[in-house]
C-alpha positions, 0 to 999 in steps of 0.5 A: 500500500502506498504511503499516501493511501495509508495516511488517508486511512489513518487520518479518516480513522483518527477523525472518526475517533475524534468525532466520537470523543466530541460526541461523547462530550456533548452527551450524544451517545448515538453519534458516538457509537456511530463514529466508533463503528465507522472508525472500525469500518475504515480501519478494517477496509484499510487492512483488507485493501492492504492484504489484497494489494500484497497478494498481487 
């Protein structure tokens, strides 16, 4: 995986975690859960893409 692509996935995951923290500070647990799950999804997609690119 190229470094800019890895940086993109890391940045998106970090942004989701920051948004989850901000949601918790405003007592919006539904949004916090959504952003937490989005962070897991972005991280999983990045790992899946890395694995797929390594096989080729």
